[in-house]
C-alpha positions in Angstrom: 0.0 0.0 0.0 2.8 2.4 0.9 4.5 1.7 -2.5 1.2 2.5 -4.3 0.8 5.7 -2.4 4.4 6.7 -3.0 4.1 6.1 -6.8 1.1 8.5 -6.8 3.0 11.3 -5.0 1.8 10.7 -1.5 4.3 10.3 1.3 3.6 7.2 3.3 5.5 6.6 6.5 5.4 3.0 7.7 6.6 2.0 11.2 7.7 -1.6 11.4 10.2 -3.7 13.3 12.3 -5.1 10.5 15.1 -6.9 12.2 16.9 -8.4 9.2 19.1 -6.4 6.8 18.3 -8.6 3.8 14.6 -8.0 4.1 15.2 -4.2 4.3 17.5 -4.4 1.3 14.8 -6.2 -0.7 12.3 -3.6 0.2 14.6 -0.8 -0.9 15.0 -2.5 -4.3 11.2 -2.9 -4.9 9.9 0.3 -3.3 9.5 3.8 -4.6 11.1 6.5 -2.5 12.2 4.1 0.2 13.9 6.0 3.0 15.3 4.0 5.8 14.8 5.6 9.2 16.6 3.9 12.1 14.7 4.6 15.3 17.6 3.9 17.6 17.0 3.1 21.3 19.4 1.0 23.4 17.8 -2.1 24.9 17.9 -0.6 28.4 15.9 2.4 27.2 13.4 0.1 25.5 13.0 -1.9 28.7 12.5 1.3 30.8 9.7 2.4 28.4 8.0 -1.0 28.3 4.7 -0.5 30.1 3.4 -3.9 29.2 6.4 -5.8 30.7 7.2 -7.6 27.4 11.0 -7.3 27.8 10.8 -8.9 31.3 8.7 -11.7 29.9 11.2 -12.2 27.0 14.2 -12.2 29.4 12.3 -14.8 31.6 11.9 -17.0 28.5 8.1 -16.6 28.4 8.2 -14.9 25.0 10.2 -16.6 22.2 11.8 -14.9 19.2 11.6 -11.4 20.8 13.6 -9.0 18.7 16.7 -7.8 20.5 16.5 -10.3 23.4 16.1 -13.9 22.1 16.0 -13.0 18.4 18.6 -11.2 16.3 18.3 -7.5 15.3 20.7 -6.4 12.6 21.3 -2.6 12.8 21.1 -0.7 9.5 24.4 -0.1 7.9 23.7 3.2 6.1 20.2 4.5 6.9 19.2 7.9 5.6 18.1 9.0 9.0 19.0 7.9 12.6 16.6 9.1 15.3 18.4 8.7 18.6 15.4 8.4 20.9 17.6 8.1 24.0 19.1 11.5 23.3 16.3 13.5 21.7 12.6 14.0 22.3 9.9 12.7 20.1 9.3 16.2 18.8 13.0 16.6 17.9 13.0 13.2 16.1 9.8 14.1 14.2 11.4 17.4 13.1 14.5 15.5 12.0 12.4 13.3 9.7 10.3 16.3 8.4 13.5 18.3 7.7 14.9 15.4 5.7 11.7 14.9 3.7 11.7 18.6 3.0 15.3 18.8 1.8 14.6 15.8 -0.5 11.6 17.7 -2.1 9.1 15.2 -0.8 7.1 17.6 1.3 6.6 21.4 1.6 6.9 23.0 5.0 6.1 26.7 5.8 5.0 27.4 2.3 8.5 27.0 0.9 8.9 24.8 -2.2 11.8 22.4 -1.6 13.8 21.2 -4.6 14.2 17.5 -5.2 17.9 16.4 -5.5 
């Protein structure tokens, strides 16, 4: 669906846990305007934010194949954007993404037309 929207000039932002590089690389090859955004948060930060207690359950072995605990997570090698959520607020991370989209000519902010590189 995101690819269809993108081909028709609509910016689609998809949030997904995609733990394997190979899958992300395939998506890059087959998608229009694919921009990899690495929402980085150390495991300790994720655990501190976990209101459902899923990390504790995964560490106790009660949840199998839990990304980052009992299942592999391969960090992106060269993402276009890295949002360091342990260092910056949600608003700052959103602004980082919006700024990138604007500089790439994918969106217009503040009535200014951005040029596409």
